[in-house]
PASEBA-1860 file (N, C-alpha, C; in nm, 3 decimals):
! residues 235
1> MTNIAVIP> -4.349/-5.695/9.511/-4.316/-5.728/9.372/-4.393/-5.637/9.278 ~ -4.325/-5.577/9.184/-4.387/-5.486/9.088/-4.387/-5.548/8.950 ~ -4.504/-5.556/8.890/-4.519/-5.612/8.756/-4.591/-5.510/8.668 ~ -4.540/-5.487/8.550/-4.605/-5.395/8.458/-4.627/-5.463/8.323 ~ -4.727/-5.415/8.252/-4.751/-5.459/8.115/-4.711/-5.346/8.021 ~ -4.647/-5.381/7.911/-4.614/-5.285/7.807/-4.682/-5.330/7.679 ~ -4.764/-5.243/7.623/-4.838/-5.277/7.501/-4.788/-5.188/7.387 ~ -4.705/-5.239/7.298/-4.660/-5.159/7.183/-4.777/-5.135/7.087
9> ARGGSKRI> -4.800/-5.010/7.049/-4.914/-4.980/6.961/-4.885/-4.853/6.882 ~ -4.800/-4.864/6.782/-4.769/-4.746/6.702/-4.883/-4.716/6.604 ~ -4.880/-4.598/6.550/-4.990/-4.556/6.464/-4.973/-4.586/6.317 ~ -4.855/-4.630/6.274/-4.827/-4.641/6.131/-4.843/-4.778/6.070 ~ -4.937/-4.859/6.118/-4.955/-4.991/6.058/-4.995/-4.978/5.912 ~ -4.939/-5.064/5.828/-4.956/-5.051/5.683/-5.062/-5.146/5.627 ~ -5.050/-5.275/5.653/-5.139/-5.371/5.589/-5.284/-5.356/5.635 ~ -5.302/-5.321/5.762/-5.436/-5.292/5.814/-5.428/-5.154/5.879
17> PRKNIKPF> -5.466/-5.050/5.807/-5.455/-4.913/5.861/-5.528/-4.899/5.995 ~ -5.462/-4.828/6.089/-5.516/-4.804/6.223/-5.548/-4.935/6.294 ~ -5.469/-5.036/6.266/-5.493/-5.172/6.314/-5.512/-5.179/6.465 ~ -5.431/-5.108/6.542/-5.432/-5.126/6.687/-5.556/-5.074/6.756 ~ -5.635/-4.989/6.687/-5.759/-4.940/6.746/-5.879/-4.960/6.654 ~ -5.860/-5.039/6.551/-5.970/-5.070/6.459/-6.078/-5.148/6.535 ~ -6.205/-5.116/6.510/-6.312/-5.188/6.580/-6.309/-5.339/6.551 ~ -6.316/-5.417/6.657/-6.315/-5.564/6.648/-6.425/-5.614/6.740
25> AGRPILAW> -6.527/-5.677/6.682/-6.640/-5.729/6.760/-6.699/-5.620/6.850 ~ -6.708/-5.499/6.796/-6.778/-5.392/6.864/-6.693/-5.300/6.951 ~ -6.563/-5.328/6.964/-6.476/-5.244/7.047/-6.342/-5.230/6.976 ~ -6.264/-5.126/7.008/-6.128/-5.121/6.954/-6.053/-5.247/6.996 ~ -5.979/-5.305/6.904/-5.915/-5.433/6.935/-5.824/-5.421/7.057 ~ -5.760/-5.307/7.075/-5.675/-5.284/7.192/-5.754/-5.298/7.321 ~ -5.882/-5.262/7.319/-5.963/-5.266/7.441/-5.978/-5.407/7.495 ~ -5.985/-5.506/7.407/-5.999/-5.645/7.453/-5.873/-5.689/7.528
33> VLEAAREA> -5.759/-5.648/7.478/-5.633/-5.685/7.542/-5.622/-5.618/7.679 ~ -5.658/-5.491/7.685/-5.650/-5.419/7.812/-5.749/-5.476/7.913 ~ -5.864/-5.520/7.867/-5.961/-5.581/7.959/-5.904/-5.709/8.021 ~ -5.841/-5.793/7.939/-5.781/-5.916/7.991/-5.671/-5.884/8.092 ~ -5.592/-5.782/8.062/-5.483/-5.745/8.152/-5.536/-5.693/8.285 ~ -5.641/-5.613/8.280/-5.699/-5.562/8.405/-5.757/-5.675/8.489 ~ -5.829/-5.766/8.423/-5.894/-5.874/8.494/-5.794/-5.974/8.551 ~ -5.675/-5.980/8.492/-5.573/-6.072/8.544/-5.531/-6.033/8.685
41> GCFDALIV> -5.535/-5.905/8.716/-5.506/-5.859/8.850/-5.362/-5.871/8.894 ~ -5.270/-5.883/8.799/-5.130/-5.905/8.835/-5.040/-5.789/8.794 ~ -5.101/-5.679/8.747/-5.020/-5.567/8.699/-5.038/-5.443/8.787 ~ -4.927/-5.376/8.811/-4.930/-5.248/8.882/-4.953/-5.132/8.786 ~ -4.928/-5.154/8.658/-4.949/-5.049/8.558/-4.961/-5.112/8.420 ~ -5.046/-5.053/8.338/-5.060/-5.093/8.197/-5.009/-4.975/8.114 ~ -4.894/-4.993/8.051/-4.829/-4.886/7.977/-4.842/-4.912/7.827 ~ -4.911/-4.823/7.757/-4.920/-4.832/7.611/-4.811/-4.744/7.552
49> STDDEEIA> -4.724/-4.806/7.475/-4.614/-4.733/7.410/-4.657/-4.698/7.269 ~ -4.683/-4.570/7.245/-4.733/-4.528/7.115/-4.677/-4.392/7.076 ~ -4.683/-4.367/6.946/-4.644/-4.238/6.891/-4.767/-4.163/6.841 ~ -4.886/-4.212/6.875/-5.010/-4.166/6.813/-5.107/-4.115/6.920 ~ -5.156/-3.992/6.903/-5.245/-3.932/7.002/-5.378/-4.006/7.014 ~ -5.432/-4.051/6.904/-5.561/-4.120/6.908/-5.548/-4.253/6.982 ~ -5.441/-4.326/6.955/-5.419/-4.452/7.025/-5.401/-4.427/7.174 ~ -5.328/-4.323/7.209/-5.309/-4.288/7.349/-5.443/-4.259/7.416
57> SVATEHGA> -5.531/-4.190/7.345/-5.663/-4.157/7.399/-5.746/-4.282/7.422 ~ -5.745/-4.374/7.325/-5.818/-4.500/7.340/-5.762/-4.580/7.457 ~ -5.631/-4.579/7.470/-5.567/-4.653/7.580/-5.614/-4.603/7.715 ~ -5.613/-4.473/7.734/-5.653/-4.418/7.863/-5.803/-4.437/7.888 ~ -5.880/-4.432/7.782/-6.025/-4.455/7.794/-6.055/-4.595/7.845 ~ -5.966/-4.689/7.815/-5.991/-4.828/7.852/-5.898/-4.877/7.964 ~ -5.854/-4.785/8.048/-5.789/-4.824/8.172/-5.638/-4.834/8.171 ~ -5.574/-4.795/8.062/-5.428/-4.797/8.056/-5.376/-4.654/8.065
65> EAPFVRPP> -5.247/-4.638/8.050/-5.188/-4.505/8.044/-5.087/-4.500/7.930 ~ -5.070/-4.382/7.877/-4.971/-4.358/7.771/-4.888/-4.239/7.817 ~ -4.796/-4.261/7.912/-4.730/-4.150/7.981/-4.617/-4.083/7.905 ~ -4.583/-4.135/7.788/-4.478/-4.074/7.707/-4.509/-4.096/7.560 ~ -4.445/-4.020/7.475/-4.456/-4.039/7.331/-4.338/-4.123/7.286 ~ -4.365/-4.232/7.219/-4.256/-4.320/7.175/-4.165/-4.246/7.077 ~ -4.033/-4.256/7.095/-3.940/-4.185/7.007/-3.952/-4.230/6.862 ~ -3.924/-4.140/6.765/-3.936/-4.173/6.623/-3.852/-4.294/6.582
73> DLSDDFAG> -3.733/-4.311/6.641/-3.648/-4.422/6.600/-3.703/-4.557/6.646 ~ -3.804/-4.555/6.734/-3.869/-4.679/6.777/-4.011/-4.689/6.721 ~ -4.042/-4.606/6.622/-4.178/-4.602/6.569/-4.188/-4.630/6.420 ~ -4.075/-4.666/6.357/-4.081/-4.692/6.214/-4.107/-4.840/6.188 ~ -4.109/-4.878/6.060/-4.142/-5.016/6.023/-4.036/-5.117/6.063 ~ -3.920/-5.070/6.104/-3.809/-5.161/6.134/-3.783/-5.176/6.283 ~ -3.858/-5.105/6.365/-3.838/-5.113/6.510/-3.886/-5.247/6.562 ~ -3.801/-5.315/6.639/-3.838/-5.443/6.697/-3.909/-5.425/6.830
81> IGPVVAHA> -3.980/-5.529/6.871/-4.055/-5.522/6.996/-3.961/-5.511/7.116 ~ -3.848/-5.582/7.113/-3.756/-5.582/7.225/-3.712/-5.443/7.268 ~ -3.658/-5.362/7.175/-3.617/-5.227/7.212/-3.733/-5.139/7.260 ~ -3.852/-5.161/7.204/-3.968/-5.084/7.246/-4.004/-5.115/7.392 ~ -4.004/-5.244/7.425/-4.035/-5.284/7.563/-3.926/-5.236/7.658 ~ -3.800/-5.249/7.617/-3.689/-5.204/7.702/-3.699/-5.054/7.729 ~ -3.737/-4.977/7.628/-3.752/-4.832/7.645/-3.860/-4.801/7.748 ~ -3.975/-4.869/7.737/-4.085/-4.844/7.830/-4.048/-4.889/7.972
89> ADWYAQHR> -3.980/-5.003/7.983/-3.940/-5.053/8.114/-3.840/-4.959/8.180 ~ -3.749/-4.905/8.100/-3.651/-4.812/8.153/-3.718/-4.682/8.196 ~ -3.814/-4.635/8.116/-3.888/-4.515/8.154/-3.957/-4.535/8.288 ~ -4.022/-4.650/8.305/-4.094/-4.677/8.430/-3.997/-4.680/8.548 ~ -3.882/-4.744/8.528/-3.783/-4.753/8.636/-3.733/-4.614/8.676 ~ -3.719/-4.526/8.580/-3.667/-4.392/8.609/-3.772/-4.300/8.670 ~ -3.898/-4.315/8.632/-4.002/-4.222/8.675/-4.091/-4.277/8.787 ~ -4.095/-4.409/8.806/-4.178/-4.468/8.911/-4.090/-4.552/9.004
97> SKPDHVCC> -4.073/-4.676/8.968/-3.988/-4.768/9.044/-3.945/-4.880/8.951 ~ -3.838/-4.947/8.986/-3.790/-5.055/8.902/-3.884/-5.175/8.910 ~ -3.942/-5.217/8.797/-4.031/-5.332/8.801/-3.953/-5.463/8.811 ~ -4.013/-5.561/8.873/-3.950/-5.693/8.880/-3.972/-5.770/8.751 ~ -4.094/-5.762/8.700/-4.129/-5.835/8.577/-4.204/-5.743/8.482 ~ -4.177/-5.760/8.354/-4.241/-5.681/8.250/-4.304/-5.776/8.150 ~ -4.430/-5.753/8.119/-4.500/-5.839/8.023/-4.536/-5.758/7.899 ~ -4.482/-5.799/7.786/-4.520/-5.737/7.660/-4.648/-5.803/7.610
105> LLATAPFL> -4.751/-5.722/7.589/-4.877/-5.770/7.535/-4.896/-5.712/7.396 ~ -4.934/-5.795/7.301/-4.958/-5.743/7.166/-5.099/-5.685/7.158 ~ -5.109/-5.567/7.100/-5.236/-5.494/7.097/-5.342/-5.565/7.016 ~ -5.302/-5.656/6.928/-5.398/-5.724/6.840/-5.410/-5.871/6.879 ~ -5.426/-5.896/7.010/-5.442/-6.033/7.060/-5.573/-6.043/7.139 ~ -5.688/-6.029/7.072/-5.816/-6.026/7.144/-5.856/-6.159/7.208 ~ -5.789/-6.268/7.170/-5.823/-6.399/7.227/-5.751/-6.423/7.360 ~ -5.671/-6.328/7.405/-5.597/-6.339/7.529/-5.692/-6.350/7.647
113> LPSDLTSG> -5.661/-6.440/7.742/-5.740/-6.456/7.863/-5.659/-6.415/7.985 ~ -5.726/-6.365/8.089/-5.655/-6.332/8.213/-5.576/-6.449/8.269 ~ -5.631/-6.569/8.258/-5.563/-6.687/8.312/-5.434/-6.717/8.237 ~ -5.426/-6.678/8.110/-5.301/-6.695/8.035/-5.190/-6.613/8.099 ~ -5.226/-6.492/8.139/-5.126/-6.401/8.194/-5.080/-6.444/8.333 ~ -5.173/-6.486/8.417/-5.133/-6.531/8.550/-5.053/-6.661/8.543 ~ -5.089/-6.749/8.451/-5.012/-6.873/8.434/-4.870/-6.842/8.388 ~ -4.858/-6.748/8.296/-4.726/-6.711/8.247/-4.638/-6.654/8.357
121> LDRLIAGQ> -4.695/-6.567/8.440/-4.617/-6.509/8.550/-4.577/-6.617/8.650 ~ -4.670/-6.704/8.684/-4.639/-6.811/8.780/-4.527/-6.901/8.728 ~ -4.533/-6.935/8.601/-4.430/-7.021/8.542/-4.295/-6.951/8.540 ~ -4.296/-6.821/8.507/-4.171/-6.745/8.502/-4.104/-6.743/8.640 ~ -4.181/-6.715/8.743/-4.126/-6.707/8.878/-4.078/-6.843/8.925 ~ -4.162/-6.945/8.906/-4.127/-7.079/8.954/-4.007/-7.137/8.880 ~ -3.999/-7.106/8.749/-3.893/-7.163/8.668/-3.762/-7.088/8.673 ~ -3.766/-6.966/8.730/-3.646/-6.884/8.743/-3.574/-6.868/8.608
129> KDYAFSVA> -3.654/-6.837/8.507/-3.600/-6.815/8.373/-3.605/-6.667/8.338 ~ -3.557/-6.634/8.218/-3.560/-6.495/8.172/-3.699/-6.457/8.119 ~ -3.762/-6.549/8.047/-3.890/-6.520/7.983/-3.985/-6.639/7.992 ~ -4.114/-6.609/7.977/-4.218/-6.710/7.957/-4.316/-6.651/7.857 ~ -4.341/-6.722/7.748/-4.424/-6.664/7.642/-4.517/-6.768/7.583 ~ -4.620/-6.720/7.513/-4.724/-6.806/7.459/-4.681/-6.874/7.330 ~ -4.717/-7.001/7.319/-4.693/-7.078/7.197/-4.818/-7.158/7.162 ~ -4.825/-7.203/7.039/-4.931/-7.293/6.995/-4.871/-7.397/6.902
137> EFPYPIQR> -4.935/-7.512/6.898/-4.883/-7.622/6.816/-4.918/-7.601/6.669 ~ -4.823/-7.631/6.581/-4.852/-7.628/6.437/-4.961/-7.732/6.408 ~ -5.056/-7.701/6.320/-5.164/-7.796/6.292/-5.122/-7.913/6.205 ~ -5.005/-7.905/6.144/-4.958/-8.011/6.053/-4.809/-8.031/6.079 ~ -4.759/-8.155/6.070/-4.617/-8.180/6.098/-4.525/-8.096/6.009 ~ -4.440/-8.016/6.069/-4.351/-7.931/5.990/-4.246/-8.014/5.916 ~ -4.221/-8.137/5.964/-4.122/-8.223/5.898/-4.169/-8.267/5.760 ~ -4.297/-8.251/5.731/-4.351/-8.290/5.600/-4.385/-8.167/5.515
145> ALRIANNG> -4.327/-8.054/5.550/-4.351/-7.932/5.473/-4.290/-7.943/5.333 ~ -4.352/-7.872/5.239/-4.308/-7.875/5.099/-4.257/-7.739/5.055 ~ -4.163/-7.739/4.962/-4.122/-7.616/4.895/-4.158/-7.629/4.748 ~ -4.190/-7.515/4.687/-4.227/-7.513/4.546/-4.130/-7.423/4.472 ~ -4.063/-7.476/4.372/-3.965/-7.401/4.293/-4.038/-7.307/4.195 ~ -3.962/-7.218/4.133/-4.021/-7.123/4.039/-4.090/-7.191/3.922 ~ -4.040/-7.308/3.886/-4.101/-7.381/3.773/-4.218/-7.469/3.817 ~ -4.254/-7.461/3.947/-4.368/-7.536/3.996/-4.335/-7.673/4.053
153> EVAMFSPE> -4.209/-7.714/4.044/-4.171/-7.845/4.097/-4.174/-7.845/4.250 ~ -4.206/-7.961/4.303/-4.225/-7.975/4.448/-4.112/-8.058/4.508 ~ -4.067/-8.019/4.627/-3.967/-8.097/4.700/-3.996/-8.085/4.849 ~ -3.959/-8.185/4.925/-3.979/-8.182/5.069/-3.864/-8.108/5.136 ~ -3.894/-8.034/5.241/-3.788/-7.972/5.321/-3.707/-8.080/5.393 ~ -3.773/-8.185/5.436/-3.707/-8.295/5.509/-3.741/-8.427/5.442 ~ -3.677/-8.457/5.328/-3.713/-8.578/5.252/-3.692/-8.706/5.330 ~ -3.610/-8.703/5.436/-3.591/-8.824/5.515/-3.718/-8.868/5.587
161> HMTTRSQD> -3.818/-8.776/5.592/-3.944/-8.810/5.658/-4.056/-8.836/5.557 ~ -4.019/-8.866/5.432/-4.119/-8.888/5.329/-4.216/-9.000/5.366 ~ -4.167/-9.104/5.428/-4.252/-9.219/5.461/-4.279/-9.231/5.610 ~ -4.234/-9.134/5.689/-4.259/-9.139/5.832/-4.405/-9.106/5.861 ~ -4.468/-9.185/5.948/-4.606/-9.159/5.983/-4.616/-9.029/6.063 ~ -4.723/-8.955/6.040/-4.739/-8.827/6.108/-4.736/-8.843/6.259 ~ -4.796/-8.949/6.310/-4.802/-8.969/6.455/-4.666/-9.003/6.516 ~ -4.569/-9.034/6.431/-4.435/-9.066/6.481/-4.341/-8.946/6.478
169> LENAYHDA> -4.391/-8.833/6.430/-4.309/-8.713/6.421/-4.325/-8.626/6.546 ~ -4.220/-8.558/6.582/-4.223/-8.472/6.700/-4.314/-8.351/6.677 ~ -4.392/-8.318/6.779/-4.477/-8.199/6.770/-4.390/-8.074/6.763 ~ -4.435/-7.976/6.688/-4.362/-7.850/6.675/-4.455/-7.735/6.712 ~ -4.396/-7.627/6.762/-4.474/-7.514/6.812/-4.424/-7.383/6.751 ~ -4.514/-7.286/6.749/-4.477/-7.153/6.700/-4.518/-7.048/6.802 ~ -4.456/-6.933/6.795/-4.490/-6.820/6.880/-4.637/-6.784/6.857 ~ -4.715/-6.780/6.963/-4.858/-6.751/6.950/-4.884/-6.601/6.940
177> GQFYWGRH> -4.782/-6.518/6.964/-4.796/-6.374/6.944/-4.897/-6.307/7.035 ~ -4.901/-6.346/7.163/-4.997/-6.284/7.254/-4.929/-6.215/7.371 ~ -4.838/-6.285/7.439/-4.772/-6.221/7.553/-4.631/-6.276/7.572 ~ -4.547/-6.193/7.630/-4.408/-6.229/7.659/-4.373/-6.175/7.797 ~ -4.380/-6.258/7.898/-4.335/-6.220/8.031/-4.183/-6.226/8.036 ~ -4.122/-6.131/8.106/-3.977/-6.135/8.120/-3.931/-6.061/8.244 ~ -3.816/-6.101/8.294/-3.755/-6.025/8.402/-3.711/-5.888/8.349 ~ -3.721/-5.789/8.432/-3.681/-5.655/8.391/-3.539/-5.654/8.335
185> EAWIAQKP> -3.449/-5.721/8.403/-3.309/-5.723/8.360/-3.293/-5.788/8.223 ~ -3.373/-5.889/8.195/-3.364/-5.957/8.066/-3.406/-5.864/7.952 ~ -3.513/-5.788/7.972/-3.558/-5.694/7.870/-3.454/-5.584/7.847 ~ -3.401/-5.530/7.958/-3.305/-5.420/7.946/-3.178/-5.467/7.875 ~ -3.136/-5.590/7.904/-3.016/-5.645/7.840/-3.043/-5.697/7.700 ~ -3.172/-5.694/7.658/-3.212/-5.742/7.526/-3.171/-5.887/7.503 ~ -3.189/-5.970/7.605/-3.162/-6.111/7.589/-3.265/-6.172/7.494 ~ -3.226/-6.269/7.413/-3.321/-6.328/7.317/-3.434/-6.402/7.386
193> VFSSASLA> -3.554/-6.388/7.333/-3.670/-6.457/7.390/-3.670/-6.604/7.354 ~ -3.633/-6.635/7.230/-3.637/-6.774/7.184/-3.505/-6.842/7.217 ~ -3.495/-6.891/7.339/-3.373/-6.957/7.384/-3.406/-7.053/7.497 ~ -3.305/-7.124/7.543/-3.324/-7.219/7.653/-3.351/-7.148/7.785 ~ -3.336/-7.016/7.788/-3.365/-6.940/7.910/-3.510/-6.895/7.914 ~ -3.594/-6.954/7.829/-3.736/-6.920/7.824/-3.822/-7.043/7.846 ~ -3.944/-7.019/7.892/-4.043/-7.125/7.910/-4.161/-7.099/7.817 ~ -4.221/-7.206/7.766/-4.334/-7.195/7.675/-4.465/-7.217/7.750
201> IKLPRIRA> -4.560/-7.129/7.726/-4.695/-7.142/7.781/-4.786/-7.183/7.665 ~ -4.831/-7.307/7.666/-4.908/-7.359/7.553/-5.051/-7.307/7.555 ~ -5.095/-7.256/7.440/-5.233/-7.213/7.422/-5.300/-7.302/7.318 ~ -5.431/-7.319/7.327/-5.501/-7.396/7.223/-5.491/-7.325/7.088 ~ -5.479/-7.404/6.983/-5.461/-7.345/6.849/-5.574/-7.250/6.812 ~ -5.694/-7.277/6.860/-5.808/-7.195/6.819/-5.795/-7.051/6.869 ~ -5.713/-7.030/6.973/-5.695/-6.894/7.025/-5.564/-6.830/6.980 ~ -5.490/-6.899/6.896/-5.363/-6.844/6.845/-5.384/-6.796/6.702
209> QDIDTPED> -5.448/-6.682/6.689/-5.483/-6.628/6.558/-5.391/-6.512/6.523 ~ -5.319/-6.524/6.413/-5.229/-6.419/6.367/-5.307/-6.323/6.277 ~ -5.318/-6.198/6.316/-5.399/-6.101/6.243/-5.308/-6.002/6.172 ~ -5.276/-6.032/6.046/-5.183/-5.948/5.969/-5.245/-5.889/5.843 ~ -5.353/-5.949/5.795/-5.416/-5.905/5.671/-5.565/-5.882/5.694 ~ -5.632/-5.810/5.603/-5.777/-5.793/5.617/-5.851/-5.927/5.623 ~ -5.803/-6.027/5.550/-5.867/-6.158/5.555/-5.850/-6.221/5.693 ~ -5.729/-6.210/5.750/-5.706/-6.259/5.886/-5.804/-6.193/5.982
217> WEISEQLF> -5.820/-6.063/5.966/-5.907/-5.987/6.055/-6.051/-6.040/6.050 ~ -6.102/-6.058/5.928/-6.240/-6.104/5.911/-6.260/-6.242/5.972 ~ -6.167/-6.333/5.946/-6.178/-6.469/5.999/-6.172/-6.468/6.151 ~ -6.077/-6.392/6.206/-6.060/-6.388/6.352/-6.181/-6.326/6.421 ~ -6.236/-6.222/6.360/-6.351/-6.157/6.421/-6.472/-6.251/6.424 ~ -6.492/-6.324/6.316/-6.603/-6.419/6.313/-6.583/-6.530/6.416 ~ -6.460/-6.581/6.426/-6.430/-6.685/6.524/-6.450/-6.633/6.666 ~ -6.405/-6.512/6.691/-6.419/-6.450/6.823/-6.566/-6.442/6.863
225> RVLRDVSG> -6.651/-6.396/6.771/-6.793/-6.384/6.800/-6.856/-6.520/6.828 ~ -6.816/-6.621/6.751/-6.870/-6.756/6.770/-6.833/-6.809/6.908 ~ -6.707/-6.795/6.946/-6.662/-6.846/7.075/-6.733/-6.774/7.189 ~ -6.753/-6.646/7.176/-6.824/-6.572/7.281/-6.971/-6.610/7.287 ~ -7.033/-6.634/7.174/-7.172/-6.676/7.172/-7.193/-6.813/7.235 ~ -7.094/-6.902/7.214/-7.106/-7.039/7.264/-7.078/-7.047/7.413 ~ -6.971/-6.980/7.460/-6.928/-6.997/7.599/-6.935/-6.871/7.684 ~ -6.962/-6.758/7.621/-6.963/-6.633/7.697/-6.828/-6.569/7.707
233> DVE> -6.723/-6.640/7.664/-6.586/-6.586/7.660/-6.515/-6.654/7.545 ~ -6.382/-6.650/7.543/-6.310/-6.709/7.431/-6.226/-6.829/7.474 ~ -6.270/-6.901/7.577/-6.194/-7.019/7.621/-6.218/-7.132/7.524
END
């Protein structure tokens, strides 16, 4: 069985310049992800898909490879992760061997643990689904979410739950943005990840940190350091 990881890491990030290799807790943030992938022991190759020479250099320095330059049409602000992963998976099939499973890892997921990756692969194989990906529970019932109009007036998205107790509402989950295991055929066919053909791997909310702004970065880095100081890792 051949399993590969594909880590999309283009050079043109806007909100946080050089985001994919920006120092995070003393190392390029990409390095933490690659360390977790190596320690998981379930990958035959770690492929960083990038259009940037510096990112490629950091990737190889930390145990991955960047064997091709990502095409320009997959490197702009509108390129989706699916086509990027499919491109890398197809390249690997043509130049090495056809992988059985491909795992997309996000370069800015430093809270990722090796056990997350092995659990995801095990679930994917046992469940015979197209994908298995990380999720986390919303911290507040989404059924009680509010919208605010331009004039400042407030209304509920689901007014039928105005008096429903929080504990009586169904738990809701969101994409944790860390990993997406999938069958090679599913990636190549660009099957949707968010469907009944996927399985959810639940992660604790404290490790599901979305890093999109400088403020997100600062908060996540402080949390990461605290968790490592307390337990020696980020569990």
